[in-house]
N, C-alpha and C positions, 0 to 999 in steps of 0.2 A: 719173886723170880730171882734165881741165883745167876749171877753174871760171871763167866769165866774169862780168863785172860784172852783166850782165842776169840771168844764171842765179842768181847769189847773191842779187840783189834778189827774184827770184821765190821762191827757197828761203826767204828771210827771211819773206816774206808767208805762205807755207804754214806755217812754224813758228809764227808769231804768231797766225794766224787760228784755229788749233786745230781745224780740221775737214778732213775729206778733200776732195780736189780732185775734182770731178765733171765739169768742163767738158772738152770735146775740145780737144786741142792745135790750134794753127793749121794750115792746110792745108800749109804748107811745113815743119812740124815733124814729126819722127818720133814715134810713140807711145813713151812710155817703157816699158822693160821693168823692172819693179820687183822688188826682192828683199824677202822677208818675214822678219822676226824675230818669233818667238812667245815672249813674255816672261811668265813667272810672277812675280808680285810678292807681297810680304807686306803685307797691308793693302789699302786701297781703291785699285782700279785707276785711277779718275778722278784721285785725288790724285797718284798716281804719274805719270800723263801730264802733269799740270801741272808737277810738279817737273822732269821731263825737258825739257819745253819751256822752262822758266825758265833752264835751262843753255844749251840750244842756240840760243835766240833771240839773246842778246847775242853769242854766239860767231860766228854767221853774220852778224850785223850788223857786227861787226868786220871780217869778210871784205869787206864792202862799203865800209867807211869808213876803216879803220886804215891807218897808214903802217907796213908790215911791215919797213921798213928800220931802225926803232927797235930799241934793245936790249931793251926790254920793252914790252908792250902794256898799255893801261889795263884794270883789273879791277873798276872801281867798279860795273858792272852785273852782274857775275857773282855768283850767290847765295853768301852767306857760307859756307853748309854745304859747297858744292862746293869753294870755295877751301880750306876747312879739311881736307877729305878728301884733297885734292891735296898739302897741306902736311905730310904725315906724315913719319916718320923715313926718311931716305935719299932722299926724292923731290926735294929741292932747292927746294921751294916756299917761299913767303914767311913761313911760320908758325913758323920756328925749331924744327921737329921736334915741335911740340905738336899738330899737326892732328888726330891720331887721338883725342886726349882730348876735343877740343872739337866734333868732327863728330857729328851726330845718329846714332842707332842704325842707321837704314836705310842711311846712307852708309858707316858702318864695316862693317856686314854685307855691303854691296855690294862694298866694297873686297876683303873676304876672298873673296867669291864670284867676283869678277873674277880674282883670283890662282888660284883653283881651276880656273876655266873655261879660262884661258890657260896652265895648266901651270906656274904660278909667276910669272906676270907681275907686276912691281912696280907701285906707284902711279905715276901720271903727274905730272910737274911741271906746274903750272898754265900757265906760259908756254909750255912745249913743246906742251901740248895746244892752247892758243890759236893758236899759229903754224901748226897744221894747217889753219886756215881761211884762210890766205893764198891768194889766187886763183892765185898762181904756183906753189904747192906742189902737186905732183901725187900725193902719197902718200895723200891723202884720196880714196878711190875710190868715194865715195857722195855723194848729194845727198838731203837730207830730202824726203820726200813727205808722209807722214801717220802718225798714231798713233790707233788706235781701241781702245776698251774692248771686249774680246771675252768678258768674263765678270767675275764679282766680283773675281777676282784674276788676270786674264789680259789682256794687252795685245798688239795686233798693231802693229808698227812696220814701215812700208814706206819703202824708200829706192830712189832711182834709181841703179842700178849699171851702167847701159848694157848690161844683159843678161849681165853677167859673173857666173859662179857663185862665183868666188873673187876677192875684191878687198880692198884695205886698209880695214879697219874697226875696228882696235883702239881708235882714238880714240872711235868711236861706242860700242863695247862698254864703255869706261870710263865714259862718261856714263850708259849704260843701266843698268849694275850699280850705280853709286854713287847713282843716283836711287832705288834700292830693289829692283832685280831680284834674285830668288833663283835663277832658272834661265832660260837663253836657248837656244832652238833656232833654227838658221839661220846664215847666210842661205839662203833657198830662192827661186830665181828663179820668178816668176809672170808669166803673161800678163795684161795689164790690159785691162779694158774700160771705156769711158767712155759716160756717158749725156749726151745733148744737154741743155743748159739750156733750161727752158721759159719 
């Protein structure tokens, strides 16, 4: 999926606003075909959604503003817990291999759940993860749409996958799990309906 500057700016607004988008796309725009992830979390679902947004908002913003020709991207807006879980042994992050000890329990548990979900996938290096938000990088096959609380410990995350049932989303899964997911189903392609703004 190619990401444009305008698309990244709209994605950033959706991540930051923290509410589902209900308006109809413009007449010249195709309706998005969204993919759904059903996420079970340990603890409060609303707190989970805020943690997930706190990671994705600065990453998407970097996609709009950063110079991806640099050797490393700024991390000052990335939550410390996320940087720590990325900085674990063997990941090459900036924490000198101590990230696992300093990351909060939900992030450490999510790191283990990610490895199990992906069949042994290791932790992401923070810079490698951030570079996935480069607008010229086509391996990020999704664009954030929304996250909604679907129960006391369940969240629905929707992304625009251009209608593809199989797309690059390991970067998204890393954020989803380390924010505190214990189980993830999906992606499942869904037909979306929009209500007119009143």
